[in-house]
C-alpha positions as CSV (number, residue, x, y, z in Angstrom):
1,M,63.0,10.5,45.7
2,S,62.3,8.5,48.8
3,N,64.7,6.0,50.2
4,S,62.9,3.0,49.2
5,D,62.5,4.4,45.7
6,V,66.4,5.3,45.6
7,N,67.0,1.6,46.5
8,S,65.0,0.1,43.6
9,M,66.8,-1.6,40.9
10,A,64.8,0.5,38.5
11,A,65.8,3.9,40.1
12,A,68.2,5.0,37.7
13,R,66.5,3.4,34.6
14,N,66.4,5.4,31.6
15,P,63.1,4.6,29.6
16,S,64.7,5.1,26.3
17,R,65.2,1.9,24.4
18,T,68.2,3.2,22.7
19,A,70.0,4.8,25.9
20,P,73.6,3.9,25.8
21,P,75.2,2.0,28.7
22,T,76.4,4.0,31.8
23,P,77.7,3.1,34.8
24,R,75.1,5.5,36.7
25,R,72.9,3.0,36.0
26,D,73.4,1.5,39.3
27,G,71.8,4.3,41.0
28,F,74.8,5.2,43.4
29,H,74.6,8.7,42.7
30,L,71.1,8.9,44.0
31,I,71.5,7.7,47.5
32,S,72.0,11.0,50.0
33,N,75.1,11.8,51.3
34,V,73.6,13.6,54.5
35,P,76.0,12.6,57.2
36,I,74.7,10.0,59.6
37,D,73.1,11.1,62.7
38,W,74.2,8.9,65.5
39,D,71.3,9.4,67.5
40,K,71.8,6.4,70.1
41,P,74.9,6.6,71.9
42,V,75.9,3.4,73.8
43,P,78.0,4.9,76.7
44,R,78.3,1.6,78.5
45,L,77.2,-1.8,78.1
46,G,76.0,-3.7,81.2
47,T,78.0,-2.2,84.2
48,Y,81.0,-1.4,82.1
49,A,81.6,2.5,81.1
50,F,83.6,3.0,78.0
51,R,86.6,5.2,78.6
52,D,89.0,4.7,75.4
53,I,86.2,4.6,72.7
54,T,83.0,5.9,72.1
55,Y,80.2,3.7,70.9
56,S,76.8,4.8,69.1
57,K,74.2,3.7,66.8
58,S,72.0,5.2,63.9
59,S,68.3,4.3,64.4
60,V,67.7,5.4,60.8
61,D,70.6,4.1,59.1
62,A,70.8,0.9,60.8
63,A,74.6,1.2,61.3
64,A,77.1,1.3,64.5
65,R,80.2,3.6,64.9
66,I,83.0,2.5,67.2
67,A,85.4,5.2,67.7
68,F,89.1,5.8,69.1
69,D,88.7,8.3,71.9
70,R,92.4,8.7,72.8
71,A,93.3,11.8,70.6
72,Q,96.5,12.9,73.0
73,V,98.3,9.9,71.8
74,L,97.0,9.7,68.2
75,H,94.4,7.2,69.3
76,A,97.3,4.7,70.0
77,F,95.7,1.6,71.6
78,T,96.1,-0.4,75.1
79,P,94.8,-3.6,76.1
80,T,91.8,-1.8,77.5
81,T,91.0,0.2,74.1
82,I,91.3,-3.5,72.2
83,R,89.1,-5.0,74.8
84,E,86.3,-2.2,74.7
85,I,86.4,-2.5,70.8
86,Q,85.9,-6.1,70.9
87,M,82.8,-5.6,73.4
88,A,81.3,-3.1,71.1
89,L,81.7,-5.2,67.9
90,E,80.3,-7.9,69.8
91,D,77.4,-5.9,70.5
92,A,77.1,-4.5,67.0
93,T,77.4,-8.1,65.7
94,D,74.6,-9.5,68.0
95,D,72.1,-6.6,67.2
96,P,70.0,-7.5,64.4
97,Y,69.4,-4.1,63.6
98,V,72.8,-3.1,62.7
99,G,73.7,-3.8,59.2
100,V,77.2,-2.1,59.0
101,V,80.1,-1.2,61.4
102,I,81.9,2.0,61.1
103,L,85.5,2.0,62.8
104,T,86.8,5.4,62.9
105,S,88.3,8.1,65.5
106,N,87.2,11.1,67.4
107,I,88.9,14.0,65.6
108,D,89.7,17.4,67.6
109,A,92.0,19.0,64.8
110,E,92.3,22.1,66.8
111,Q,93.7,20.3,69.6
112,Y,95.4,17.3,68.4
113,T,97.1,15.9,65.1
114,P,94.2,14.1,63.2
115,A,94.8,10.3,63.4
116,F,92.9,7.1,63.1
117,C,95.2,5.1,64.9
118,A,98.9,5.1,65.7
119,G,99.1,1.6,66.7
120,G,100.0,0.0,70.0
121,D,100.7,2.4,72.8
122,Q,104.4,1.8,73.6
123,T,104.3,3.0,76.9
124,V,102.6,-0.2,78.2
125,R,104.5,-2.6,75.9
126,G,106.3,-5.0,78.1
127,D,108.1,-8.4,77.6
128,G,105.7,-10.4,75.4
129,G,103.1,-7.9,74.6
130,Y,101.0,-5.2,75.9
131,Q,100.2,-5.0,79.7
132,D,98.1,-1.8,81.2
133,G,97.4,-3.7,84.2
134,T,94.4,-5.2,82.9
135,E,95.7,-8.5,81.6
136,I,96.6,-11.7,83.4
137,A,99.9,-11.4,81.4
138,P,101.1,-9.4,78.7
139,K,99.8,-10.4,75.2
140,L,99.0,-9.3,71.8
141,R,95.2,-8.5,72.3
142,V,94.7,-6.8,68.8
143,L,95.3,-9.9,67.3
144,D,92.3,-11.2,68.8
145,L,90.4,-8.4,67.7
146,Q,91.6,-8.8,63.8
147,I,90.1,-12.3,64.0
148,Q,86.8,-11.0,65.5
149,M,86.9,-8.5,62.7
150,R,87.2,-11.0,60.0
151,R,84.4,-13.1,61.6
152,C,82.0,-10.5,62.0
153,P,79.3,-11.3,59.2
154,K,78.6,-7.6,58.7
155,P,80.7,-5.3,56.6
156,I,83.2,-3.0,58.5
157,V,84.3,0.1,57.0
158,A,87.5,1.9,58.5
159,Q,86.8,5.7,58.2
160,V,90.5,7.2,58.2
161,R,91.3,10.7,59.0
162,G,95.2,11.7,59.7
163,Y,97.4,8.9,60.4
164,A,96.6,5.1,60.1
165,I,99.9,3.5,61.2
166,G,101.6,0.5,62.7
167,G,98.8,-1.6,64.4
168,G,96.3,1.1,63.2
169,H,97.2,0.6,59.7
170,I,96.4,-3.2,60.1
171,L,93.2,-2.6,61.4
172,H,92.1,-0.6,58.5
173,M,93.5,-3.4,56.2
174,V,91.7,-5.9,58.2
175,S,88.6,-4.0,57.8
176,D,86.2,-4.9,54.9
177,L,86.4,-1.1,53.1
178,T,88.7,1.8,53.8
179,L,87.5,5.5,53.1
180,A,89.9,8.0,53.5
181,S,90.3,11.7,53.7
182,T,92.7,13.7,51.8
183,N,94.6,14.3,54.9
184,A,95.2,10.6,55.5
185,V,98.5,8.8,55.9
186,F,99.2,5.1,56.0
187,G,102.3,3.3,56.7
188,Q,104.0,0.6,59.0
189,T,106.5,1.5,61.8
190,G,107.1,-2.2,63.3
191,P,110.7,-3.2,61.9
192,R,111.9,0.5,63.0
193,M,110.3,0.0,66.7
194,G,111.6,-3.7,67.0
195,S,108.2,-5.2,66.0
196,F,106.1,-6.9,63.5
197,D,102.7,-8.5,62.5
198,A,103.5,-11.7,60.7
199,G,99.7,-12.6,60.4
200,Y,97.2,-10.5,58.8
201,G,99.6,-7.6,59.1
202,C,101.8,-9.0,56.2
203,T,99.2,-11.5,54.4
204,T,96.5,-8.9,54.2
205,A,99.2,-6.4,52.8
206,A,100.1,-8.9,50.4
207,A,96.7,-9.6,49.1
208,L,95.7,-6.2,48.7
209,M,98.6,-4.7,47.1
210,G,100.9,-7.7,45.9
211,Q,104.1,-8.8,46.9
212,K,106.4,-6.4,46.1
213,R,104.3,-3.6,47.4
214,A,103.9,-5.4,50.7
215,R,107.5,-6.1,51.1
216,E,108.3,-2.3,50.5
217,L,105.5,-1.3,52.8
218,W,107.3,-3.4,55.6
219,F,111.0,-3.5,54.7
220,L,111.0,0.2,54.3
221,C,108.5,1.6,56.5
222,K,107.6,4.5,54.3
223,F,104.5,6.5,54.7
224,Y,102.0,7.1,51.8
225,S,99.4,9.5,51.1
226,A,95.7,8.7,50.8
227,H,95.8,8.6,46.8
228,E,98.9,6.9,47.1
229,A,97.3,4.1,49.3
230,Q,94.4,4.0,46.8
231,A,96.7,3.6,43.9
232,M,98.3,0.5,45.8
233,G,95.0,-1.0,46.5
234,M,94.7,-0.2,50.3
235,V,92.1,2.2,50.0
236,N,88.8,2.1,48.3
237,A,87.9,5.8,47.9
238,V,89.6,9.3,48.7
239,Y,87.1,12.3,49.7
240,K,87.9,15.8,50.9
241,D,87.7,16.1,54.7
242,D,84.2,17.9,54.8
243,E,82.9,15.3,52.4
244,L,84.1,12.3,54.1
245,D,81.1,11.8,56.5
246,G,78.5,12.3,54.0
247,E,80.0,10.2,51.5
248,T,80.5,7.3,54.0
249,A,77.0,7.5,54.6
250,R,76.2,6.8,51.1
251,W,78.6,3.8,51.0
252,V,76.5,2.6,54.2
253,R,73.2,3.3,52.8
254,R,73.7,1.3,49.5
255,M,75.0,-1.6,51.8
256,I,72.1,-1.6,54.3
257,S,69.5,-1.7,51.4
258,N,71.4,-4.9,50.2
259,S,70.6,-8.3,51.4
260,P,72.6,-8.9,54.7
261,T,72.5,-12.7,54.2
262,A,74.4,-12.1,50.6
263,L,76.3,-9.7,52.4
264,A,77.6,-12.0,55.0
265,G,77.9,-14.8,52.4
266,C,80.2,-12.7,50.2
267,K,82.6,-11.7,53.0
268,A,82.9,-15.1,54.2
269,A,83.9,-16.5,50.7
270,L,86.0,-13.6,50.0
271,N,87.9,-14.3,53.4
272,A,87.8,-18.1,52.8
273,A,90.9,-18.3,50.8
274,Q,93.2,-16.6,53.1
275,D,92.0,-17.9,56.4
276,G,92.3,-21.3,55.5
277,A,90.2,-23.8,57.1
278,A,88.9,-21.3,59.5
279,G,87.5,-19.3,56.6
280,I,86.0,-22.3,55.2
281,S,84.3,-23.1,58.4
282,Q,83.0,-19.7,58.5
283,M,81.5,-19.7,54.8
284,G,79.9,-23.5,55.8
285,G,78.2,-21.8,58.9
286,E,76.7,-19.3,56.7
287,I,75.6,-22.1,54.4
288,T,74.5,-24.2,57.3
289,R,72.4,-21.3,58.5
290,L,70.7,-21.2,55.3
291,F,69.9,-24.7,55.1
292,Y,68.3,-24.8,58.6
293,L,65.4,-22.7,57.1
294,S,64.6,-25.2,54.4
295,D,61.8,-27.9,54.7
296,E,64.6,-30.7,54.1
297,S,66.5,-29.4,57.1
298,R,63.4,-29.0,59.4
299,E,62.5,-32.7,58.5
300,G,65.4,-34.1,60.4
301,R,64.9,-31.8,63.4
302,D,61.1,-32.8,63.5
303,A,61.7,-36.6,63.0
304,F,64.1,-36.6,65.6
305,L,61.8,-34.9,68.0
306,E,58.7,-36.8,66.9
307,K,60.9,-40.3,67.2
308,R,60.4,-41.4,63.7
309,A,62.5,-42.0,60.7
310,P,63.0,-39.0,58.7
311,N,61.5,-38.6,54.8
312,F,64.0,-35.8,53.4
313,R,62.8,-36.4,49.8
314,S,59.5,-35.6,50.6
315,K,60.5,-32.1,51.3
316,L,62.8,-31.5,48.4
């Protein structure tokens, strides 16, 4: 069955008029789980060459992969790391061919303990924030990345192997979806290290798992297995490690077959309540973009350029 056939709403239709209802009618099981071929590496953007991450795209599956590449420190991030992710995410957001973004890490289990991200690199933590020599003044640059991830109109999937701890745990929570290996471990460390995230780190945790569990997460700083995290509402699905890439590909392929405008609208709407006026503005921007495509909106532009009174009702 071709990819276009699989994406048809009729792909899993049973021709029997008396067929019993089944969730497999959605056809999700028909989508290929062959791992994505990241055939378009992007080692640099302009004159800047990435050093803390790798960035690549797939010409077949219309997706982008942003991966932490600091395995020697469990992919703990510095301001440089975060800035590079911001650059890659902006490029993926602006690329009309990219439909889904995967945030993950490069794993070398034979040399280093697997990790998604262990949070901020404490060796560059200074007074008032993090400073690796690239900031004008110490700051919490990762907070800007969190907002950028929320504003990105495309689904962001956190693919987690090993430790997702501290600031790395928050990045997976801020992602739209989280798919985890059975070896994934989730948790917070901030209060044990004189740190915390009173923004998305706390509010998203409460939205995902409820107030009591979120307080447990932050007050006790316990670590949780992938299946425990799934039961708490932090993780969408858990797969065997050797199946994770293929199952992630299946999720990506379903999303890129869906309407990108509908996905962007859903993401903006789902974020709106938690993000307050900024979230409503984001949702309003998606609505405005659609309105600009209408004859009614074009009439306002054309009338202005032609120096005449608009006749909006004629375009309804």
